[in-house]
C-alpha positions in Angstrom: -5.2 -21.0 13.4 -5.2 -18.7 10.3 -9.1 -18.3 10.5 -8.9 -17.3 14.2 -6.3 -14.7 13.5 -8.3 -13.3 10.6 -11.4 -13.2 12.8 -9.5 -11.5 15.5 -8.2 -8.7 13.1 -11.7 -8.3 11.7 -13.2 -7.9 15.2 -10.4 -5.5 16.2 -11.0 -3.3 13.1 -14.8 -3.4 13.8 -14.2 -2.3 17.3 -12.0 0.6 16.2 -14.5 1.8 13.6 -17.5 1.7 16.0 -15.6 3.4 18.9 -16.6 7.0 19.4 -13.9 9.7 18.5 -11.8 11.2 21.2 -11.7 15.0 21.5 -8.2 15.0 20.0 -9.3 12.7 17.1 -12.2 15.1 16.4 -9.9 18.1 16.4 -7.3 16.4 14.1 -10.0 15.1 11.7 -11.9 18.4 11.5 -8.8 20.5 10.9 -6.0 18.4 9.5 -7.4 15.9 7.1 -9.6 17.0 4.2 -11.9 19.7 5.5 -11.2 22.7 7.6 -14.6 23.8 8.7 -14.7 22.4 12.3 -16.9 19.5 11.3 -16.0 16.0 10.1 -17.1 15.0 6.5 -17.3 11.5 5.2 -13.8 11.8 3.6 -12.3 12.9 7.0 -14.1 10.0 8.8 -12.8 7.4 6.3 -9.2 8.8 6.5 -9.3 8.9 10.3 -10.5 5.2 10.3 -7.5 4.3 8.1 -5.2 6.0 10.6 -6.8 4.2 13.5 -6.2 0.9 11.7 -2.6 1.8 10.9 -3.2 1.7 7.2 -2.2 5.3 6.5 0.5 7.6 7.8 0.5 11.4 8.0 3.3 11.4 5.5 1.3 9.3 3.0 -1.7 11.7 3.5 0.5 14.7 2.9 1.8 13.2 -0.3 -1.7 12.4 -1.5 -2.7 16.0 -0.9 0.3 17.3 -2.9 -0.7 14.9 -5.7 -4.3 16.2 -5.6 -3.1 19.8 -5.8 -0.9 18.8 -8.8 -3.9 17.4 -10.6 -6.3 20.2 -9.6 -5.4 22.7 -12.4 -8.6 24.7 -11.8 -7.7 25.2 -8.2 -11.3 24.6 -7.1 -10.7 21.7 -4.8 -12.3 19.2 -7.2 -11.0 17.0 -10.0 -12.7 16.9 -13.3 -12.3 13.8 -15.4 -9.7 15.5 -17.6 -7.7 16.6 -14.6 -7.9 13.2 -12.9 -6.9 11.4 -16.1 -4.1 13.8 -16.8 -5.5 14.8 -20.2 -5.2 18.5 -19.2 -1.4 18.2 -18.6 1.0 19.5 -21.1 3.6 17.1 -22.5 6.3 18.0 -19.9 4.0 17.5 -17.0 2.6 14.2 -18.4 6.1 12.9 -18.9 7.1 13.9 -15.3 4.0 12.1 -14.0 4.7 9.0 -16.0 8.3 8.8 -14.7 6.9 9.3 -11.2 4.4 6.4 -11.7 7.2 4.1 -13.0 9.3 4.9 -9.9 6.5 4.1 -7.4 4.8 1.3 -9.4 7.6 -0.7 -11.1 6.9 -3.6 -13.2 
């Protein structure tokens, strides 16, 4: 029974991924996700598919965007290695980030 259930879920996910986007999905993905230029980039497409599968919420995406902006010290929309690994943070920012990680990743 477990194999049948797993097969059903895999087929369902495949069907969702291969289904063309609706007009409202296109508008949402092209303006609300990662890019804002009226086209869908790979990152937008991947995030939309995660929404379609119920694996990501709008609140989680908003939180990820806040975290990205926190790391993006150069404000250029990209993370360098030092930004992504927190090596550019001052001691207070690094301490706050470590406390945050402990709160959301205990153990």
